[in-house]
C-alpha positions in Angstrom: 195.5 62.9 85.0 193.6 59.7 84.0 196.3 58.5 81.5 199.6 57.7 81.8 202.2 58.9 79.2 203.8 56.3 77.8 205.6 55.8 74.5 206.6 52.6 72.9 208.2 52.6 69.3 208.6 49.3 67.1 211.8 48.4 66.2 212.9 50.3 62.8 214.1 46.8 61.7 210.6 45.2 62.9 208.3 48.0 61.5 209.8 47.6 58.0 209.9 43.9 57.7 208.5 42.4 54.7 205.3 40.1 55.3 206.9 36.4 54.9 204.6 34.8 52.3 201.8 33.2 53.4 202.0 30.0 55.9 202.5 27.1 54.2 201.6 23.0 54.9 205.6 22.9 56.1 207.5 24.7 59.1 206.1 26.7 62.3 203.3 28.2 60.6 200.4 25.2 60.9 201.8 24.5 64.7 200.7 27.8 65.7 197.5 27.2 64.1 197.0 24.1 66.2 198.8 25.8 69.1 195.8 28.7 68.9 192.9 25.8 68.2 194.2 24.0 71.6 193.5 27.3 73.3 190.7 28.5 72.1 188.8 27.1 75.5 190.4 29.3 77.3 189.7 32.8 75.4 186.6 34.7 77.5 185.5 36.6 74.6 183.3 34.0 72.3 183.6 36.5 69.7 187.3 36.2 69.2 186.5 32.4 70.1 184.2 32.2 66.9 186.7 34.2 64.9 190.0 31.8 65.5 187.6 28.8 65.3 186.3 30.0 62.1 189.7 30.7 60.5 191.1 27.1 61.9 193.1 28.8 64.4 195.1 30.9 61.6 197.0 33.5 63.6 196.0 37.2 62.8 199.3 39.1 63.8 202.0 36.2 63.2 203.0 35.3 59.6 205.5 32.6 58.9 207.8 31.3 56.2 208.8 27.8 56.8 210.5 27.4 60.1 210.5 31.4 60.9 207.7 33.3 62.1 207.5 36.9 63.2 204.9 40.1 63.9 203.3 41.2 60.7 203.3 44.8 60.1 199.7 45.2 61.1 200.9 43.6 64.5 203.6 46.4 64.6 200.5 49.2 64.0 198.3 47.9 66.4 201.0 47.4 69.5 202.1 51.5 68.2 198.7 53.0 68.7 198.2 50.9 72.1 201.4 52.8 73.1 199.9 56.0 71.6 196.4 55.7 73.6 197.4 58.6 75.8 196.6 60.9 73.0 193.4 60.0 72.8 193.0 60.2 76.7 192.9 56.1 77.1 195.4 54.5 79.3 198.0 53.0 77.3 198.9 50.4 80.2 195.5 48.9 79.8 196.4 47.1 76.4 199.9 46.0 77.0 202.3 47.7 74.5 205.6 47.0 76.1 204.6 43.6 77.1 203.4 42.6 73.2 206.7 43.9 72.3 208.8 42.4 74.4 206.9 39.0 73.8 207.2 39.5 69.7 211.0 39.9 70.1 211.9 37.1 72.2 208.8 34.9 70.9 210.6 31.2 69.6 208.0 28.6 69.9 204.2 28.1 67.9 203.1 28.3 71.7 205.0 32.0 72.0 203.3 33.1 69.1 199.7 31.6 69.4 199.3 33.3 73.0 201.1 36.4 71.7 198.6 36.4 68.9 195.6 35.8 71.2 196.6 38.5 73.4 197.3 41.1 70.7 193.7 40.4 69.7 192.4 40.6 72.6 194.3 44.0 73.8 192.8 45.5 69.8 189.2 44.6 70.3 189.4 46.5 73.7 191.4 49.2 72.4 189.2 49.3 69.4 186.0 49.1 71.2 187.2 52.0 74.1 188.5 54.2 71.0 185.5 54.1 69.2 182.6 54.3 71.9 184.1 55.2 75.1 186.1 53.7 77.8 182.8 53.5 80.2 179.2 53.3 78.5 177.4 55.9 79.6 173.9 54.9 80.9 175.8 52.5 83.6 178.0 55.8 84.7 174.6 57.6 85.5 170.9 57.0 84.5 170.7 60.7 83.9 172.6 59.5 80.7 170.8 58.4 78.2 172.7 57.9 75.2 174.2 54.6 73.9 177.1 54.6 71.5 177.5 52.4 69.0 180.0 49.8 70.1 181.7 48.0 67.2 181.3 44.5 66.3 184.5 42.8 67.4 184.2 40.8 63.9 184.4 43.9 62.1 187.5 45.0 63.9 189.0 41.8 63.5 188.1 41.1 59.6 189.7 44.7 59.0 193.0 43.5 59.9 193.2 41.7 57.1 190.9 43.6 54.8 191.7 47.2 55.0 194.4 48.3 52.4 196.3 50.9 54.9 195.5 49.3 58.6 197.2 52.4 59.6 195.1 54.7 58.5 191.9 52.6 59.5 193.3 52.5 63.3 193.0 56.3 63.2 189.7 56.5 62.1 188.6 54.7 65.0 188.5 57.4 66.8 185.7 59.6 66.9 186.0 61.9 63.1 184.2 65.2 64.4 185.9 68.0 63.9 185.1 69.0 67.8 186.8 65.8 69.1 190.1 66.7 66.8 190.2 70.3 68.5 189.8 68.8 72.0 192.8 66.5 71.1 195.0 69.0 70.1 194.4 71.1 72.8 195.4 68.3 75.3 198.4 68.0 74.1 199.2 71.9 74.1 197.7 71.7 77.6 199.9 68.6 78.6 203.0 70.9 77.1 202.0 73.3 79.5 201.9 71.7 82.3 205.7 70.2 81.6 206.8 73.7 81.5 205.3 74.5 85.0 201.6 74.9 84.2 200.0 77.9 85.8 201.5 80.7 88.1 199.3 81.3 91.5 197.2 84.9 91.8 197.6 85.4 95.8 194.3 85.7 97.2 193.2 89.4 98.5 190.4 91.8 98.2 188.1 92.2 95.2 190.4 93.6 92.2 188.4 96.0 90.0 189.9 98.1 86.8 191.4 101.2 88.0 192.8 99.8 91.4 196.4 98.9 92.4 197.3 96.2 93.9 200.7 94.2 94.4 199.4 90.3 92.7 199.2 92.2 88.7 202.6 90.5 88.0 201.1 86.9 89.0 198.3 88.0 87.1 199.8 89.3 84.2 202.0 86.1 84.1 198.8 83.8 84.7 197.1 85.5 81.9 200.1 84.9 79.4 200.4 81.5 80.4 197.0 80.4 78.8 197.8 82.6 76.2 195.0 85.4 77.0 197.6 88.3 76.4 201.5 88.7 75.6 203.3 89.5 79.2 205.0 92.6 77.9 201.2 94.0 77.0 200.5 95.5 80.2 203.1 97.1 83.0 202.8 99.2 86.2 200.6 98.8 89.2 197.3 99.7 88.4 194.6 97.3 86.7 193.9 98.6 83.9 194.2 97.9 80.0 195.1 95.1 78.0 195.2 93.1 81.4 191.6 94.1 82.0 191.0 92.9 78.3 192.7 89.5 79.0 190.6 88.6 82.2 187.2 89.7 80.6 188.4 87.1 78.0 188.7 84.6 80.4 185.6 85.1 81.8 183.8 85.0 78.9 185.8 81.4 78.0 184.6 79.8 81.8 180.9 81.0 81.4 181.6 83.7 84.2 180.0 87.3 84.4 182.5 89.2 81.6 183.0 92.5 84.3 186.9 92.3 84.3 186.4 92.2 88.4 188.4 89.5 89.8 186.3 88.6 92.9 185.8 85.2 94.4 184.2 83.4 91.9 186.8 84.5 88.8 189.8 84.0 91.2 189.2 80.4 91.8 188.6 79.4 88.1 192.6 81.2 87.7 193.7 79.5 90.4 192.2 76.1 89.0 195.1 73.8 88.3 196.6 72.6 84.8 196.3 69.1 86.1 192.5 69.8 86.7 191.7 71.6 83.4 193.8 68.5 82.1 191.4 65.9 83.6 188.4 67.8 82.5 189.6 67.6 78.8 190.3 64.2 79.5 186.8 63.5 80.7 185.3 65.7 77.8 187.0 63.4 75.3 185.3 60.5 76.7 182.0 62.3 76.2 182.7 63.1 72.3 183.3 59.3 71.8 179.9 58.7 73.3 178.3 61.2 70.4 178.2 59.9 66.8 180.3 61.8 64.0 177.7 63.2 62.8 174.7 64.9 64.6 172.5 66.0 61.4 172.7 68.6 58.5 170.6 70.9 61.0 170.2 70.2 64.5 170.4 71.9 67.7 173.1 71.5 70.6 172.5 72.2 74.1 175.2 72.2 76.3 173.5 71.8 79.4 177.3 72.6 81.4 177.3 76.0 79.6 173.6 76.9 79.7 173.4 77.7 75.6 171.6 76.4 72.9 172.8 76.9 69.4 171.1 76.0 66.1 173.9 74.4 63.6 173.2 73.8 59.9 176.0 72.8 57.2 178.4 72.6 60.8 178.0 76.7 60.9 176.2 77.6 63.8 173.2 79.8 63.0 171.6 80.7 65.9 172.9 81.0 70.0 170.8 81.4 73.1 170.8 81.5 76.5 168.8 78.9 78.3 167.8 78.0 82.1 168.4 74.3 82.8 167.1 72.3 85.7 168.5 72.6 89.1 170.9 70.5 90.6 168.4 68.1 92.2 165.9 68.4 88.9 169.0 67.9 86.6 168.3 67.8 83.2 168.9 64.5 81.5 171.4 63.9 78.8 169.4 62.5 75.4 168.6 62.7 71.8 165.2 63.1 70.3 163.9 64.8 67.0 162.0 67.8 67.4 158.8 67.2 65.3 156.3 70.3 66.4 155.9 73.8 67.7 153.1 75.1 69.8 152.4 78.9 70.0 149.9 79.2 73.3 150.6 75.9 74.6 148.4 74.5 77.8 150.6 73.7 80.4 149.9 70.3 81.7 151.3 70.7 85.5 153.7 67.5 86.1 152.1 65.0 89.0 155.4 65.9 90.7 154.9 69.5 91.1 151.2 69.0 91.6 151.6 67.1 94.2 154.8 68.6 96.1 154.1 72.2 95.4 150.1 72.8 94.7 148.7 70.7 96.7 149.6 72.0 99.9 148.2 75.2 98.5 144.7 73.8 97.3 144.9 72.0 100.8 144.7 75.9 102.8 142.4 77.3 99.8 140.8 75.5 96.9 141.1 78.5 95.1 144.5 79.0 95.7 145.8 78.6 91.8 142.7 80.5 90.2 144.7 83.7 90.0 147.3 81.8 88.3 144.9 80.7 85.5 145.3 76.8 86.3 142.4 74.6 86.4 141.6 70.9 87.5 140.5 68.3 85.0 139.7 64.4 85.6 140.3 63.0 82.4 138.9 65.1 80.1 136.0 67.1 82.8 136.8 69.9 84.5 136.2 70.1 87.9 135.5 72.7 90.8 138.3 72.5 92.9 135.8 73.5 95.9 134.1 70.5 95.8 137.9 68.3 95.6 138.5 66.5 99.5 142.5 67.9 98.7 143.5 66.8 101.8 142.5 63.1 101.8 145.2 62.9 98.7 148.2 63.9 100.7 150.8 61.4 100.7 148.9 59.2 98.2 149.1 60.7 94.5 146.4 63.0 93.0 143.9 61.5 90.7 143.5 64.9 88.9 145.3 67.0 86.4 146.1 70.4 86.7 146.0 72.7 83.7 147.4 76.4 83.2 145.6 78.3 80.2 147.4 80.1 77.7 148.8 83.6 78.2 151.3 85.8 80.0 151.2 83.7 83.5 151.6 80.2 81.9 154.9 78.5 82.9 155.9 77.9 79.3 155.5 81.5 78.0 153.8 81.5 74.6 155.3 79.0 72.5 157.2 75.7 73.1 159.2 73.1 70.8 158.3 69.7 71.5 160.9 66.9 70.8 158.9 63.9 72.2 160.8 61.7 75.0 159.9 59.8 78.1 161.3 62.7 80.3 159.0 65.0 79.5 161.5 67.5 78.5 160.7 70.3 76.4 162.3 74.0 75.2 160.0 76.8 75.9 159.4 80.3 76.9 159.4 81.4 80.1 157.6 84.7 82.1 161.1 84.9 84.0 162.9 86.6 81.7 165.2 88.3 84.3 166.9 84.9 84.5 169.2 84.9 81.5 170.9 87.7 82.5 172.8 85.2 85.0 176.2 83.7 84.4 174.4 80.6 86.3 171.2 79.5 85.0 170.1 76.3 86.8 166.3 77.1 88.0 163.7 74.9 86.3 162.4 71.5 86.8 164.3 69.6 84.0 162.9 71.6 81.5 164.8 74.2 79.2 163.8 77.6 79.2 165.1 79.5 75.9 165.8 83.4 75.8 164.1 85.2 72.7 162.0 82.1 71.9 160.3 83.6 68.6 163.3 84.1 67.3 164.5 80.5 67.7 161.1 79.7 66.1 161.7 81.4 63.0 165.2 80.2 62.2 163.2 76.2 62.4 160.1 77.5 61.0 160.9 80.5 58.3 161.2 77.7 55.4 157.5 76.8 56.0 156.4 80.6 56.0 156.2 81.1 59.5 158.8 84.4 60.3 159.1 85.9 64.1 156.3 88.4 63.3 154.0 86.0 61.8 154.5 83.6 65.1 154.2 86.8 67.4 151.2 87.6 65.6 149.5 83.9 66.4 151.0 84.5 70.2 148.9 88.1 70.2 145.9 86.5 68.9 145.2 84.2 71.9 144.7 81.4 70.3 146.7 77.7 70.7 148.0 76.5 67.2 150.7 73.7 66.8 152.5 73.9 63.6 154.2 70.2 62.7 157.8 70.3 61.4 157.9 69.5 57.7 161.9 68.2 58.2 162.1 66.8 62.2 165.0 68.6 63.3 167.5 66.5 65.9 167.8 67.9 69.4 170.7 66.9 71.3 171.0 67.7 75.2 174.6 67.3 76.1 176.9 67.8 79.2 180.3 69.4 78.1 182.8 70.9 81.0 185.8 71.4 78.5 185.6 71.8 74.6 187.5 73.8 71.8 185.9 76.4 69.3 186.7 76.8 65.8 188.4 80.2 66.7 190.9 78.2 68.5 189.4 79.5 72.2 189.6 76.7 75.1 186.6 77.0 77.1 185.7 75.4 80.8 182.7 75.0 82.6 181.9 74.2 86.5 180.4 70.9 86.9 177.1 71.9 88.0 175.6 68.5 88.3 178.8 66.7 89.4 178.8 64.5 86.4 182.7 65.2 85.9 183.3 63.5 89.3 180.9 60.5 88.6 182.6 60.0 85.4 186.2 60.3 86.5 185.4 57.7 89.3 183.9 55.3 86.6 187.2 55.9 84.4 189.5 55.7 87.6 187.9 52.2 87.8 187.9 51.0 84.6 191.2 51.7 84.4 192.0 50.0 87.6 190.1 46.9 86.6 191.0 47.3 83.1 187.3 46.1 81.9 
C-alpha cells in the first residue's frame, strides 16, 4: 500500500498540559524568538519565513513561562494529526511525527525549541496542503487531468493555529468535507481490517462456471463472496452453483462494472482474484482524486465517471437521472475537467474535427470525391460550400486540410439528433449517437473522446423541463428536422471525472478497471512524491 500504518500518541500528561502564560520579556521566550529570527535565512519556504518575520520570531507552537518552555496543546494536536495521516491515505513519515514528538520531549535550549517550532510549521503546512488539495497536482501527473485544486494559502493555515477556537476541529476540516470522501475513508479502514484478518480467498482457475453446474471450487467461491460481504457463508451449501451464491456473484459483477449474468468466465474470475492489496491501493488513489475535487459540485450538476462509463444528474445531493455513456478509446482518452453546460442543440450539424477529417475521411476522398455524399457530409471553405469533385484531395495528404467537412442533421449524423454543450478547449461534448447497440456492452470506450449518452432525450427532459421542454416536445423538434438551439437559463456544471473505486450511499463498494492507465500513472507520481517528500 502507498501509506504506512503508524501510530503516535502524545503523552497524556503533555496533551493535557495547561498552556503557560504568554511569553514575557524575561526567561527563555525572547531567546527562542531570537533563535528563530537567526534561522529565517535558512527557511526555504518564503511564506513561512515571512510569517515568522512578521511575528518578530515569536514561536507558533512553543509556549514559555519564565525559564520554562514546552509544546502547546495545538502542537500536540498537530503531531497527533500527522501520525494519523494514514487514515487519509497519506504517509505519516512525510510529516515526521515520531521525530517531532521525541524532540518536543527532549528540547532544553532556545535553539532546540526554535528548530522544533520551524520544523513543526514546515510539516504542518505540508500536511495541510496535502490533505486539503492533494499529495500531487493532477495536471503535473497527466495533461489529460485538467483540474486545478484550490491550494490553501500557507498564511491562512498558519493564522488558524492561533485563531481557531478549536484547532482539533480545524485540522479535521482540512480534509474534503464531501460525503463521498468520508465514505471512501470509512471503507478504506474496513478493507484494511479485512487485509489484517487474511484478505481474500483465491478461487482456482478452471472452466467457465455457469449457474446450475457443479464445481469443486464452490467452497473457495463461497468464502470469497462472504469475505467481501456479498453473502453469508452459510447461505449456500452443496456442490451445485445456484441460489444465493449465483446472486452474490451477480452483485459482485454489478459492483465491478461487469456483465451481470452470474457466469464466472475469465474476466469475472480475474476481478474475483484481484488481491485486497490492489483494492487498498485503488481506494488510496481515489482518495487522492477526491482531494482534487471541490466539496460542493453544484446544487444541480452532471457527474460523468469515465472509468464507470456512467452519467448521473444530481440535484440537492440526490441522483435524479442515470444513463450509460460511451467514452473515448484509450488512444482517444476523454480528459478530466469541469465546465458549465450552457445550451442544448436539437438536430445538430457535425463539424468534423480536423484530425478525423485528415486521418479517416481524406483517404476516402482521394479515392472518390463523392465518397462522403452518402453520409450527408458536405465540404466548406469558410462559409462557402465547395464541390468535392473540384478539390485535388491528394495534394493535401500529409499537409493539413484547408476545408471543413460538415455533416447535415439527420439519422446518419454522428452526433445523433441532440447534443449538450459545455464549451471547452478540448471540443468535448455529450451527444446522441446512431450506434445504440454499444450501450448494451459492459465496456463502453469506443468514441474519439466525446461522450455518447443513452436515451439523450430523457436527459434533455431532466435538464430542460423547467423551461417547458419535456421529452415529447424535444422529440417533436427532432422529428421536424429543423435545427434548434435551446439556451439553459441556469448553466449546469458538468464534471468529467475518473474514479476507479468509491462507496455509494447504500454502502456498496465499487471498483472499475483502469481503462486509461491513469491509476498506474498516479501511483508512480504518488510513490515519487512520498519517496522524495515533495
